[in-house]
C-alpha positions in Angstrom: 59.3 155.0 51.2 56.5 154.4 53.6 57.2 153.7 57.3 57.2 149.9 57.3 59.8 150.1 54.7 62.1 152.2 56.8 61.4 150.2 60.0 62.4 146.9 58.0 65.5 148.5 56.7 66.7 149.7 60.1 65.8 146.3 61.7 68.2 144.8 58.9 70.9 147.1 59.5 70.7 146.3 63.5 71.1 142.8 62.6 74.0 143.4 60.3 75.7 145.5 63.0 75.5 142.7 65.7 76.3 139.9 63.3 79.6 141.7 62.2 80.3 142.7 65.8 79.6 138.9 66.8 81.8 137.7 63.9 84.7 140.1 65.2 84.1 139.0 68.7 84.2 135.4 68.0 87.3 136.2 66.0 89.0 137.7 68.9 87.8 134.9 71.4 89.4 132.3 69.2 92.4 134.0 68.7 92.7 134.4 72.3 91.5 130.7 72.7 94.4 129.5 70.4 96.6 131.6 72.3 95.7 130.1 75.6 95.8 126.8 74.2 99.5 127.4 72.9 100.3 128.7 76.5 99.2 125.6 78.2 100.8 123.3 75.7 104.2 125.5 76.4 103.3 125.2 80.1 102.5 121.4 80.2 105.7 120.8 78.3 108.0 123.0 80.9 106.0 121.4 83.7 106.5 118.0 82.7 110.4 119.0 81.6 110.6 119.8 85.2 109.4 116.7 86.5 111.7 114.7 84.6 114.6 116.8 85.6 113.2 116.2 89.3 113.1 112.5 88.9 116.5 112.1 87.4 117.8 113.7 90.6 116.0 110.8 92.6 118.5 107.9 93.6 115.6 105.2 93.4 115.2 103.7 90.0 112.0 105.2 88.1 110.5 103.7 85.1 107.3 105.0 83.3 105.5 102.5 81.1 102.4 102.9 78.8 99.9 100.3 78.4 101.8 98.2 76.1 104.6 97.9 78.9 106.8 99.8 76.8 109.2 102.1 78.6 108.4 105.9 78.0 110.8 107.2 80.7 113.5 106.0 82.8 115.7 108.4 85.0 119.4 108.3 85.2 119.5 105.7 88.1 117.3 103.2 86.2 119.3 103.7 83.0 122.7 103.1 84.9 121.3 99.7 86.7 119.4 98.4 83.6 120.6 100.2 80.5 117.2 100.9 79.6 116.0 102.2 76.1 113.0 104.1 75.2 110.2 102.0 73.6 111.4 98.9 74.6 109.3 96.4 76.6 110.0 96.2 80.5 110.2 92.3 80.2 113.6 92.9 78.4 114.9 94.3 81.6 112.8 92.9 84.6 111.8 89.6 83.3 109.4 88.6 86.2 106.1 86.9 85.9 104.7 88.2 89.2 105.6 92.0 88.1 104.4 91.7 84.5 101.0 90.6 86.2 100.8 93.1 88.8 101.3 95.7 86.1 98.6 94.4 83.7 96.4 94.5 87.1 97.4 97.8 88.1 96.2 99.2 84.7 92.9 97.3 85.1 92.5 99.5 88.4 93.4 97.1 91.0 95.2 98.7 94.0 98.4 96.7 94.6 100.9 96.8 97.5 104.9 96.6 97.3 106.2 93.6 95.3 109.7 92.1 96.1 111.2 90.1 93.2 114.6 88.6 92.1 116.0 89.4 88.9 119.5 88.7 87.1 121.2 91.7 85.6 123.6 89.7 85.0 124.1 89.0 88.7 120.9 88.5 91.0 119.4 91.5 92.2 116.6 91.9 95.1 114.2 94.5 94.1 111.2 96.2 95.9 108.9 97.8 93.5 105.7 100.1 94.1 103.4 100.3 91.1 101.5 103.7 90.5 99.3 104.2 87.6 99.1 107.5 86.6 95.3 108.3 85.2 95.5 111.7 85.8 98.2 112.3 82.9 100.3 114.1 85.1 103.5 112.6 83.3 102.2 111.9 79.8 99.2 112.4 77.7 98.0 109.0 78.3 97.5 106.8 81.1 101.0 105.4 82.2 102.4 103.3 85.0 105.3 104.3 87.0 107.7 101.8 88.8 109.4 103.0 91.9 112.2 100.3 92.5 114.4 100.2 95.4 117.5 97.9 95.1 117.7 95.8 98.3 120.4 93.5 97.5 123.0 95.0 99.5 120.8 94.9 102.6 120.0 91.0 101.8 123.9 90.5 101.3 124.3 92.0 105.0 121.5 90.2 106.4 122.8 86.8 105.0 126.3 87.8 106.3 125.1 88.2 109.8 123.1 85.1 109.8 126.1 83.1 108.4 128.2 84.8 111.0 125.5 83.6 113.9 125.2 80.3 112.6 129.0 79.6 112.2 129.9 80.7 115.6 126.9 79.0 117.3 128.0 75.9 115.4 131.8 76.2 116.5 130.2 76.5 120.3 128.2 73.2 120.0 131.2 71.1 120.6 132.9 72.8 123.4 129.6 73.2 125.2 128.8 69.4 124.8 132.0 68.5 126.2 131.2 70.8 129.3 128.0 69.2 129.7 129.5 65.8 129.7 131.7 66.8 132.4 129.1 68.3 134.4 127.0 65.1 134.2 129.8 63.2 135.3 130.7 65.1 138.3 126.7 64.8 139.1 126.9 61.0 139.0 130.0 61.1 141.3 128.8 60.5 145.1 132.4 61.2 146.5 132.2 64.8 144.8 128.6 65.7 146.2 129.8 65.0 149.5 131.2 68.5 149.2 128.3 71.0 150.0 129.9 73.6 147.5 130.1 71.4 144.6 126.7 69.8 145.5 124.9 73.4 145.4 126.9 74.7 142.4 126.6 71.6 140.2 122.6 71.9 139.7 123.4 75.5 138.7 126.0 74.8 136.2 123.9 71.8 134.4 120.9 74.4 134.2 122.8 77.1 132.9 124.6 74.6 130.1 121.2 73.5 129.1 120.0 76.9 128.8 123.3 77.9 126.6 122.4 74.8 124.6 118.9 75.9 123.9 120.1 79.4 122.9 122.6 78.0 120.3 119.7 75.7 119.0 117.6 78.6 118.7 120.3 81.0 117.0 120.8 78.2 114.5 117.4 77.9 113.9 116.8 81.7 113.6 119.7 82.1 110.9 118.4 79.5 108.7 114.7 80.7 109.1 116.1 84.2 108.0 117.8 83.1 104.9 114.8 81.3 103.9 112.1 83.8 104.9 111.5 84.9 101.1 110.8 81.4 99.8 106.9 80.7 100.0 105.9 77.3 101.0 104.0 75.2 98.7 102.6 72.2 100.2 99.0 71.5 101.3 98.8 71.3 105.2 96.1 70.6 107.6 96.6 72.9 110.6 94.4 70.5 112.9 96.8 67.8 112.0 99.7 69.7 112.8 98.4 71.4 116.2 97.6 67.6 117.4 100.8 66.5 116.7 102.4 69.4 118.6 99.9 68.8 121.6 100.8 65.1 121.9 104.6 66.0 122.4 103.8 68.4 125.4 101.7 65.3 127.0 104.5 64.6 129.8 105.2 68.4 130.5 101.4 69.2 130.9 100.7 66.0 133.0 103.6 67.2 135.2 102.5 70.7 135.7 98.9 69.7 135.7 98.1 72.3 132.8 95.1 71.5 131.0 95.7 71.9 127.0 92.3 72.5 125.6 92.1 72.4 121.8 88.8 73.6 120.2 89.0 72.5 116.3 87.2 74.0 113.5 86.8 71.7 110.4 88.7 72.2 107.0 91.4 74.3 108.2 93.9 73.9 105.5 96.4 76.0 104.1 99.6 76.4 101.9 102.6 75.7 104.2 105.6 74.0 105.4 104.8 71.4 108.0 107.9 71.7 110.0 108.2 75.3 110.3 104.4 75.1 111.5 105.1 72.8 114.0 107.9 75.0 115.0 105.3 78.1 115.1 102.6 76.3 117.4 105.9 74.8 119.7 106.9 78.1 120.5 103.6 79.6 121.1 102.3 76.6 123.4 106.0 76.3 125.0 105.9 80.1 126.0 102.3 79.7 127.3 103.6 76.7 129.7 106.4 78.6 130.8 104.8 81.8 131.9 101.7 80.1 133.3 101.2 78.9 136.9 100.6 75.0 137.5 96.9 73.8 137.5 96.0 76.5 134.8 94.3 76.0 131.5 95.9 77.0 127.9 93.3 77.5 125.2 94.2 76.6 121.6 91.2 77.7 119.5 90.7 77.9 115.7 88.2 79.6 113.4 87.6 80.7 109.7 87.3 84.2 109.1 86.3 84.8 105.4 89.4 83.8 103.3 91.3 83.3 106.6 92.0 80.6 109.0 92.9 81.4 112.3 94.7 79.8 115.3 95.0 81.3 118.7 96.9 80.3 121.9 95.4 81.8 124.9 96.8 81.5 128.5 96.3 83.1 132.0 100.0 83.5 132.8 102.0 86.7 133.7 101.0 88.7 130.8 103.0 91.5 129.0 102.8 95.2 130.0 101.3 97.3 127.5 104.5 99.4 126.9 106.4 96.1 126.2 104.0 94.6 123.4 105.7 96.6 120.8 109.1 94.8 121.5 107.9 91.3 122.2 109.0 89.8 119.1 112.6 91.1 119.4 115.6 89.2 119.8 116.4 88.3 123.3 113.9 90.8 124.7 112.1 89.2 127.8 109.4 90.8 129.7 110.9 89.5 133.3 114.6 88.4 132.7 114.5 86.4 136.0 111.5 84.7 135.0 113.1 83.8 131.7 116.2 82.5 133.2 114.4 80.3 135.8 112.4 78.6 133.2 115.0 78.2 130.8 113.7 81.2 128.1 116.1 82.1 125.4 114.3 85.5 124.4 114.1 84.2 120.7 110.9 82.4 120.6 108.5 84.9 119.5 111.3 86.2 117.1 111.4 82.8 115.5 107.7 82.8 115.2 107.4 86.1 113.7 109.9 85.2 110.8 108.0 81.8 110.3 104.6 83.7 110.2 106.4 86.1 107.7 107.4 83.2 105.7 103.7 81.6 105.5 102.8 85.4 104.4 100.5 85.4 107.7 99.6 87.8 110.3 100.4 87.8 113.9 98.3 89.7 116.4 99.4 89.8 120.1 96.7 90.7 122.9 98.1 90.7 126.4 97.0 92.2 129.7 99.7 92.3 132.6 99.0 89.7 135.2 95.9 88.3 133.3 97.3 86.5 130.5 98.1 86.5 126.9 96.4 85.7 123.3 98.6 85.3 120.4 96.7 84.6 117.1 97.8 83.9 113.8 95.9 84.4 110.6 96.7 82.2 107.6 95.3 82.3 104.0 93.0 79.6 103.6 92.8 77.1 100.5 
């Protein structure tokens, strides 16, 4: 054989050698790949089984759904409460339009907050639900939706019991208080009794305190009623300008007596979905506080503005203000920055607590900005229509 033929045979032999080696290597790699895949599958199964066991220990109800809203997992708490069965639609257990719409929106990528619903199962249950979409396939090999359900039924029952108790006690106190007030007013109209200096000094104090107690009972009854209805959203179209004008007119005599100027800066088309009577109560309390805690001959400014999809109403005064350390407590029941000042002006310590609950019922936000001895601005931000 000539040299060219020998070189050709050598090249072919080398190529065959590397080809056979490649096949062996690929065969080994494929075997390794299959082994790794099997290991990963086993690991994934173990990992998920451990997660499912962990979810079973959690006392809150947890339900996982696929995109068709079918149940693909529910922990022991959920099984116990709802008697859930796999592959059944969630609407058979939690039939609530808001929840079903929220689940659909979550699968479409919308980030939703907590949802509070009422369901019958067979008794009425109050549930707080957090929706989490698992698009990383942590729980299943598909995009799923996790419902984290907290049962607030007992909490609301306790709240209702407390409100009923306060309302019943307050109602029972009204009758004897009216009798006491009538007696004091009779004494106050008696010239013979007024000749006694001690009686003359005590009567105004007693009448003033009976009026304060009457205001306190009225506010307690109002607060109890508001708490029971806080979850019910208002449904009427309301013009905020009309409501504020109405409240301002009710204070004409008081404003004139104290030489206080009420300055109302209007903004056109300030309409919201609300409850007129409760909106009147909100602005009555805010304006009443500004008048009580402002000096005479001062100005109280009521301003309105539009911020994107919101209508904002602010009530500003130049009164005693609120210390920075007390701002976070100002909406607590019976909390007053200056108790002596509050007593002298007939405050009950419930005004801003009432406002807070009414603002919450309107799904609005309240912001308090205050500087001690300089004044306070309270703003309420409503959703516009």
